[in-house]
C-alpha positions in Angstrom: 96.4 159.8 -30.6 92.8 159.4 -29.3 92.5 158.3 -25.8 89.4 157.4 -24.1 88.2 155.7 -21.0 89.4 154.9 -17.5 91.6 152.2 -16.0 89.4 152.0 -12.9 92.4 150.7 -10.9 92.3 151.5 -7.0 96.0 151.7 -7.3 96.5 154.2 -9.9 94.2 157.3 -10.4 93.1 158.0 -13.9 94.8 161.4 -14.0 98.1 160.0 -13.0 97.8 157.1 -15.6 97.1 159.5 -18.3 99.9 161.8 -17.4 102.4 158.7 -17.4 101.0 157.5 -20.6 101.5 160.7 -22.3 105.1 161.0 -21.0 105.9 157.4 -22.2 104.1 158.3 -25.7 106.3 161.4 -26.0 109.5 159.9 -24.4 109.3 156.9 -26.8 109.2 159.2 -29.7 105.5 159.4 -30.8 105.3 161.8 -33.7 102.0 163.4 -32.6 101.6 165.0 -29.2 97.9 165.2 -29.7 96.1 163.4 -26.7 92.6 164.0 -26.5 89.4 162.3 -25.2 87.2 160.9 -27.7 84.1 162.9 -28.3 80.5 162.3 -29.1 79.5 159.3 -31.5 78.6 161.9 -34.2 82.3 163.4 -34.3 84.0 160.1 -33.3 84.6 158.9 -37.0 86.2 162.2 -38.1 88.4 162.2 -35.2 89.5 158.5 -35.9 90.3 159.3 -39.3 92.7 162.1 -38.0 94.2 159.9 -35.3 97.3 157.8 -35.8 96.1 155.4 -33.2 93.4 154.8 -30.6 94.2 154.1 -27.1 91.4 152.8 -24.9 91.6 152.5 -21.3 89.4 150.0 -19.5 89.2 148.2 -16.2 89.4 144.9 -18.1 88.9 143.3 -21.5 85.4 141.7 -20.8 82.7 141.6 -23.5 80.1 140.6 -20.8 80.7 143.8 -18.7 78.0 146.5 -19.6 80.4 149.5 -19.0 82.6 148.1 -21.6 80.1 149.1 -24.4 81.8 152.2 -25.3 85.1 150.3 -25.3 83.9 147.8 -27.8 82.1 150.5 -29.8 85.4 152.6 -30.0 87.5 149.7 -31.0 85.2 148.5 -33.6 85.1 151.9 -35.3 88.9 152.2 -35.2 89.1 148.8 -36.8 86.8 149.9 -39.5 88.5 153.0 -40.1 91.9 151.4 -40.4 93.3 153.1 -37.2 95.5 150.9 -35.0 93.7 150.2 -31.6 95.6 149.5 -28.3 94.0 148.7 -24.9 95.4 149.6 -21.6 93.7 147.4 -18.9 94.0 147.9 -15.1 92.9 144.5 -13.7 93.1 141.6 -16.2 94.3 141.3 -19.8 91.0 139.3 -20.3 89.6 137.4 -23.3 92.1 136.9 -25.9 89.2 136.1 -28.3 87.8 139.5 -27.8 91.1 141.2 -28.3 91.6 139.5 -31.7 88.0 140.1 -32.9 88.4 143.9 -32.2 91.8 143.7 -34.0 93.6 145.2 -31.1 97.3 145.6 -31.7 98.1 145.1 -28.0 96.6 144.7 -24.8 98.8 146.1 -22.1 98.2 145.5 -18.2 98.7 148.8 -16.5 98.6 148.8 -12.6 101.2 151.5 -11.6 102.6 154.7 -13.0 105.7 152.9 -14.2 103.6 150.5 -16.3 101.5 153.3 -17.7 104.8 155.1 -18.9 106.2 151.7 -20.4 102.8 151.3 -22.1 103.1 154.6 -23.7 106.7 153.9 -24.8 105.6 150.6 -26.2 102.8 152.1 -28.1 105.1 154.8 -29.5 107.7 152.3 -30.7 105.0 150.4 -32.5 103.8 153.5 -34.5 
């Protein structure tokens, strides 16, 4: 799994969300326990080819938000590499058209530690 980004939710710290996501992935039977932050754009394509999935954490799915540029770049590269991409958002499920354009498998709203764990289990079940 390749994980990048931050939820940006005031109710849930990034570290706690990541820990719960990992627990959900493993508890849900994810075959790979590799969870790493995406690296530089130069190494991203090779990392994507080795990953079973991309999970991008973002405050919201909003194409107009400038901080989302990395999110959209990652999702686009995953689609081009044939790697399933999932989005975990902290505030709003956002624009369904953007999700479709980016070929996101699921956009999951994560506002609590329990929601992060459930999201991990959901993703593990889909893989």
